[in-house]
N, C-alpha and C positions, 0 to 999 in steps of 0.2 A: 554553498549556501551564503547566500546574501543576508539574511537575516542574523547577526552577530548570535556566536554560541553564550555570549551572555545573556540572552533574551530566555533562553532556557533553561540557562541555570538560575535565573530567578525564580521561573516557573515552579521548578521542582525543589526549590532551596527550604520551604517550609511545608510543601504538600507532596504527598506522592502520588496524587489523582488531582493534578492540576484542572484539568479539562472534565472532571467528574465524568469519567468514562464507567466507573463502576457503580454509580449510583443515580445518575440522570438516564430519566426514561428515553428523551431523544436521543443520548448515545447507543443503550440498548438495544432500540427499535431499530436504529440506522444499521448496527452491528448484525441484528437479524435478517435483514433487508441484503446486508451484502453478502452474508453466507447463505441466502436461499436465491441469489441470482448466478452462483456458479454453478453451470449446467452440468460438472462432471462430479461423481460422486468423492472419487480421491484424486489428484495429483501427485506424481513422483515427487519432485521438487518445486519448491516454493519460497519464494525470496519477499520478505516485508521489510524495506527500510521505513524508518520515521516509526518505529513498532510503539514507540513510549513506554507505558508500564506495562502491556502486554496483555492487554484484555481482547482486542482482535487476534492477537497470536493463539490466544489459547482457542478460539474457533479454527483457526487456520489448521494447527496441530492436530485437530480432528479429522481433517480431511486430506491431511500429507504424509506422503511416507518420509520426506526429509523438508524441516522447515528451518532457513536462515533468516534471523531478524536481526535489524540492525538500529542503531540510534547514535545521533551525536550526542547527546548528553550521558554522562557516565552513572549519573544518578538514575535516568531511565533504563538503561542497560542493566545497572543492579537490578532494580524492581524488577523489569521484565522476566530477567533469568532466574529470579524466585518465583515468580507466578508462574513459570512455564519449567518450573524442576521435574512434575510429573512425566513429563514427556521426554524420555532418552533422546528422540530423534530430532530435538529440536536444538539449535545451536544461537546464543545472541551474542552480537559482538559490538564493538563500538568503532563505528566511521561517517565520513562526511561525504554525501554526495555533491557535486558529481563525482570526484576524486576517487572516492574508494569502494568504487562499483567492484562486486565481488567475481572472481573466473569460474566459468562451467556456462551452464544451460539450466532454464529452468521452464517448467512446464504451464506458470502461474507466476507471475509478477504482480504486486499490489502494493499501488501509490495510492496511499489514503492520507488526505489531510496533510501532504506536504509540498503541492505543485507551487503554492503561492508564496512559500518561504523561500524560493529561488528566483533569479530575474529571468527573463523569456531566454536569453543565452543558455544559462546554465539548467534551464528545465529542458529545453531541446538537447542539450546533452547527455541530461537522463534519459529521456526518451530515445534516443539515439542507440545507447546504451543497453536499455531494454531490451528494443526489438532485435539487436545484433544478439542478445542473450537468450531467446526464447528457443524452444526446441522445434521441430518441424509442426507439431501442433499446439506450441503455446498459446497463451493469452496474456494479456494486460487489464487489469481491474482497475480504473481508477474512482475514487470519491472525494467530492471537495465541498466544504462549505460556501456558499454562495454570496454571502453578503461581506462588505468590504472587512478586511481587518487592518489595524492601524500599523504601520511600518512594513505592511508587506508589499511586492513590488507586482505582483500579480491579484487576480480576481479568481474564482473559480470556474466562471467561465471562459475567461482568457486561457487558464490552464488547458482546458479540455479543448477549446478551439486550436489551442497549437497542434496538440496531437492530430485531431482531424485533419487540418491542413496541410501537415508535415510527413505524417507516415503511413505507408503503405498497407494499413490493416483493414480488416474487416469488421466494424463495428454491429456485434450481434443484440445488444441490449443498450438503452438507454431510459433510465429511470428520471425523472427532475422533480424536485418539489421545491417548495418555495425558497427551502431552506439550504437544499444539498440536490448535486447532480452524481450519480452512479453511473458507469457506463464500462462496457466490459467490450474489450477487442482483441480477434483475433488474427493468426495467421493464415488460417484458413477461412473459407466463406462460412462454413458450418461449425458451429460452436460444439456441436454433438459428435463424437466418436460412432461413426455409424458401424463400425466393426465390433464396438465393444459388447460382449457377449449379455444376453439378458440375465439374471439372477431370478 
């Protein structure tokens, strides 16, 4: 992580929701868009690093058989664990990317509001870990703020551009607004499992 851990410690020192994820309409709407962009109803195994206090994680928990959440900050991990207590299939761990990448395969990896906190070399390492960890029909979901952030080595556009240039994945969705960019990238050309039975 290029941005020091103390940056996040200061954010969480006196506020359990430093980005107002629970209260701001912008954050609620973005979360709902992100969840609506997932083409599958359920994913077997999901990984969400930089989970913060677990607001997005709660939505992912409803769509996953197993969800692993991770955050650099100990307070965020504690808050997320409390928020996600109703779901027994969710685990929250403390870890710092790219070094603390978890073992195993994932059907979905959600990289939301994390890339610009890493320099390009670290971010590429995260992306390469993510690609290597995807199941045969796995996918990456990326979402990032597009305005400059003081102290961050990259912008949201740079974060997404690096993936587009370096990873051999198929982009099945791109949604861009003035404030954020949301993309869904797949191992296979189709984001939909054509063999999935109709309910």
